[in-house]
Structures are given as C-alpha cells and as structure tokens.
C-alpha positions in Angstrom: -244.8 -205.4 -15.0 -243.6 -207.5 -17.9 -241.4 -204.6 -19.2 -240.0 -204.0 -15.7 -239.2 -207.7 -15.2 -237.4 -207.7 -18.6 -235.3 -204.7 -17.7 -234.4 -206.2 -14.4 -233.3 -209.5 -16.0 -231.1 -207.6 -18.5 -229.5 -205.6 -15.7 -228.7 -208.8 -13.8 -226.9 -210.2 -16.9 -224.6 -207.1 -17.2 -221.1 -207.7 -15.8 -220.4 -205.9 -12.6 -218.4 -202.6 -12.7 -215.1 -203.2 -11.0 -213.0 -200.4 -9.5 -209.4 -200.1 -10.4 -207.1 -198.4 -13.0 -208.9 -196.7 -15.9 -208.4 -198.1 -19.4 -205.1 -197.2 -21.0 -206.7 -194.7 -23.4 -208.5 -192.9 -20.6 -205.3 -193.0 -18.4 -203.4 -191.4 -21.3 -206.0 -188.6 -21.5 -205.6 -187.9 -17.8 -201.9 -187.8 -18.2 -202.2 -185.3 -21.0 -204.6 -183.1 -19.0 -202.2 -183.1 -16.1 -199.2 -182.3 -18.2 -201.0 -179.6 -20.1 -202.2 -178.0 -16.9 -198.8 -178.3 -15.2 -197.0 -176.6 -18.2 -199.4 -173.7 -18.0 -199.0 -173.2 -14.3 -195.2 -173.6 -14.4 -194.9 -171.0 -17.1 -197.1 -168.6 -15.3 -195.7 -169.1 -11.8 -192.4 -170.9 -12.1 -191.6 -174.1 -10.3 -191.4 -172.5 -6.8 -194.7 -170.6 -7.2 -196.7 -173.4 -8.7 -198.9 -175.6 -6.6 -200.1 -179.1 -7.2 -203.5 -178.0 -5.9 -203.8 -175.4 -8.8 -202.6 -177.9 -11.3 -205.1 -180.5 -10.1 -207.9 -178.0 -10.3 -206.9 -176.9 -13.8 -206.5 -180.5 -15.0 -209.8 -181.6 -13.4 -207.9 -184.3 -11.6 -207.3 -185.2 -8.0 -204.0 -184.6 -6.2 -203.8 -188.3 -5.4 -204.1 -189.0 -9.1 -201.2 -186.6 -9.8 -199.0 -188.0 -7.1 -199.7 -191.6 -8.2 -198.1 -190.6 -11.5 -195.5 -188.1 -10.4 -194.0 -188.5 -6.9 -193.1 -184.8 -6.6 -193.6 -181.4 -8.2 -190.1 -181.6 -9.5 -190.8 -184.9 -11.2 -193.9 -183.4 -12.8 -191.8 -180.5 -14.0 -189.3 -182.9 -15.6 -192.1 -184.9 -17.2 -193.4 -181.7 -18.8 -190.0 -181.0 -20.1 -189.5 -184.5 -21.5 -192.8 -184.3 -23.3 -192.0 -180.9 -24.8 -188.6 -182.1 -26.1 -190.1 -185.3 -27.4 -192.7 -183.3 -29.4 -190.1 -181.0 -30.8 -187.8 -183.8 -31.9 -190.7 -185.8 -33.3 -191.4 -182.9 -35.7 -188.0 -183.1 -37.4 -186.6 -186.6 -36.7 -188.5 -188.1 -39.7 -187.8 -185.1 -41.9 -186.5 -186.1 -45.3 -183.9 -183.5 -46.4 -184.9 -181.7 -49.5 -182.4 -180.8 -52.3 -180.1 -182.4 -54.8 -176.7 -181.4 -53.4 -175.3 -182.2 -49.9 -175.3 -178.4 -49.2 -179.0 -178.1 -50.0 -179.9 -181.1 -47.9 -178.0 -179.9 -44.9 -179.6 -176.5 -45.2 -183.0 -178.3 -45.2 -182.1 -180.1 -42.0 -180.8 -177.0 -40.2 -183.8 -174.9 -41.2 -186.3 -177.6 -40.1 -184.7 -177.9 -36.7 -184.6 -174.1 -36.1 -188.2 -173.6 -37.3 -189.4 -176.1 -34.7 -187.2 -174.7 -31.9 -187.8 -171.0 -32.4 -191.4 -170.9 -31.2 -192.5 -169.3 -28.0 -193.9 -172.5 -26.4 -190.6 -174.2 -26.7 -188.3 -171.2 -25.8 -190.4 -170.1 -22.8 -190.1 -173.5 -21.2 -186.4 -173.9 -22.0 -185.8 -170.6 -20.3 -187.7 -171.7 -17.2 -185.8 -175.0 -17.2 -182.4 -173.3 -17.3 -183.4 -171.1 -14.4 -184.8 -173.9 -12.3 -181.9 -176.4 -13.1 -179.5 -174.1 -11.2 -181.6 -174.4 -8.1 -182.5 -178.1 -8.6 -179.6 -179.8 -10.5 -181.5 -183.0 -11.1 -183.8 -181.2 -13.4 -180.9 -180.9 -15.9 -181.2 -184.6 -16.6 -184.2 -184.1 -19.0 -182.3 -181.3 -20.7 -179.4 -183.7 -21.4 -181.9 -186.3 -22.6 -183.5 -183.8 -25.0 -180.1 -182.9 -26.5 -179.3 -186.6 -27.0 -182.6 -187.1 -28.7 -182.0 -184.2 -31.0 -178.4 -185.3 -31.7 -179.6 -188.8 -32.6 -182.2 -187.4 -35.0 -179.6 -185.1 -36.7 -177.0 -187.9 -36.8 -179.5 -190.1 -38.7 -180.0 -187.3 -41.2 -176.3 -186.8 -41.6 -175.7 -190.5 -42.0 -178.0 -190.4 -45.0 -176.1 -187.5 -46.5 -172.9 -189.3 -45.8 -173.7 -191.8 -48.6 -173.5 -189.0 -51.2 -170.6 -189.0 -53.6 -169.7 -185.6 -52.3 -169.0 -186.8 -48.7 -168.3 -190.5 -48.9 -164.6 -189.9 -48.9 -164.6 -187.3 -46.1 -163.3 -188.5 -42.7 -165.9 -186.3 -40.9 -168.7 -188.5 -42.3 -167.3 -191.9 -41.4 -169.4 -193.8 -38.9 -166.8 -193.5 -36.1 -166.7 -189.6 -36.5 -170.4 -189.0 -37.2 -171.4 -188.1 -33.6 -168.7 -185.4 -33.3 -169.6 -184.1 -36.8 -173.3 -184.0 -35.7 -172.4 -181.9 -32.7 -170.3 -179.5 -34.8 -173.2 -179.1 -37.2 -175.6 -178.3 -34.4 -173.1 -175.9 -32.8 -172.8 -174.0 -36.1 -176.3 -174.2 -37.6 -178.5 -174.3 -34.6 -176.6 -173.0 -31.5 -176.2 -169.3 -32.2 -179.9 -168.5 -33.0 -181.1 -170.8 -30.2 -178.8 -169.0 -27.7 -180.0 -165.6 -28.8 -183.6 -166.8 -28.4 -182.9 -167.9 -24.8 -181.3 -164.6 -24.1 -184.4 -162.8 -25.1 -184.0 -161.8 -28.8 -187.3 -161.3 -30.6 -188.4 -164.7 -32.1 -190.0 -163.1 -35.1 -186.7 -161.4 -36.1 -184.8 -164.6 -35.4 -187.1 -166.7 -37.5 -186.5 -164.3 -40.4 -182.8 -165.0 -40.1 -183.0 -168.8 -40.2 -182.5 -169.1 -44.0 -179.5 -166.9 -44.4 -177.9 -168.1 -41.1 -178.2 -171.8 -41.9 -176.9 -171.3 -45.5 -173.8 -169.5 -44.2 -173.3 -172.1 -41.4 -173.6 -175.1 -43.8 -171.1 -173.5 -46.2 -168.6 -173.1 -43.4 -169.3 -176.5 -42.0 -168.7 -178.3 -45.4 -165.6 -176.2 -46.0 -164.2 -177.3 -42.7 -165.1 -181.0 -43.4 -163.4 -180.9 -46.8 -160.3 -179.1 -45.5 -160.1 -181.7 -42.7 -160.2 -184.5 -45.3 -157.4 -182.9 -47.3 -155.0 -182.9 -44.4 
C-alpha cells in the first residue's frame, strides 16, 4: 500500500500533458516524412496521378496534418521542389574553389555544380517540374527561385575570383557586371550538359564529360571576358 501511495503521489506531481502543436523538432520530422513521401509519390505517379491519401499513408501522417502545412497538392509539390533545390544549392554554395589560377578555380566551381545537378534524384524531379509547370504555371515560381539561389551562390564564388590579379582589371568582374557575368558562366559551363540530361541523355555518360566540358567552357568564358576588357 505504501508503494502504491508513493507512486500515486509522484503521478499527481507530474505536470499535465497539454494538447497542441508538437515540439519544433518533432514537427520538423513530420515535415520531412511528408516531403519524402510526397516526392516518392509524385515521381511515381506525377502530380495529376498522386493522391494526398497515398502520401499520408506513406508518411504515416494524417491528411489534416498535411493540409495544415500545405493548403493544396500543388503547394506540396512546390514545397518538395524548393527543398530539392535548397539541398542541391547547399552542396556547392560553400564550396571553396580549388586551384592556383583563375582558370583552375572556375573549373572547380563548374565541376562542383554539375556533379551535384547530374544525379537522377535531381534530374527526375526537374523533368517532372517542367512537365507540370506547363499545366500549372504557378509551379514555375519555385523553378525561378531555385535558379536565383544557384545564381547567388555562383556569383559569390565569382566575386572571390574577381579579386585575383588576373581579373581585377576586367570589366566583366566589376560588381555592377557580376550578375550578368555569372549567368554567362552558367550558360556556358552548366547549361549544355544540364539540358542534355533533361532531354534524356544517359547521366553516367554526361558525368564522364563534366571535366573536359567545363575546362573548354571556362577557357572560352575567360577569353570572352578578356576580349571584352580589351575593347
């Protein structure tokens, strides 16, 4: 009896459990489960064929929990896309370019970007996003946001290169021109292989081309920058 009375007394001293939102850490885990499940279902069935019921079942979450976070299936799709792009950009935005010369450092930047983009989990969702954006134009917003994030990361890398003695006098690397220079670099070094991947070229073969392609692109890019500075 004494032990029972002691347990009862301790139980009465425990603070009551209050309903409400889960702790932030647990809420983040639920978000991740939902987004992971949604990505899997979207890739298997497309946006039109996917159902919130299936996503909820796969995520071990309730439909009400999903709709409390994402008001529509399209919003959930966009959230998956934003998370994907954020992960890809995070992998190279803090990359410190390797090499002693400007050319070597720019090759390092270009290779790192392509190595992170040319993987099936990225390309597959990009293809799906392009297809669905035509039917639902608002979904293109996260694509633009992803490009802006990538551009900012590369611009930061180029701004560091711009302090080199080899580029400090070139107009293309001046602060007011750096955004346009960054887009030109991406168009030359990243765009062609990325487009071929989206059109269905074998990713293994494309990854094997990264080194030679980026080296040629950077050489052409720097030649254009220097010729522009000479005019």
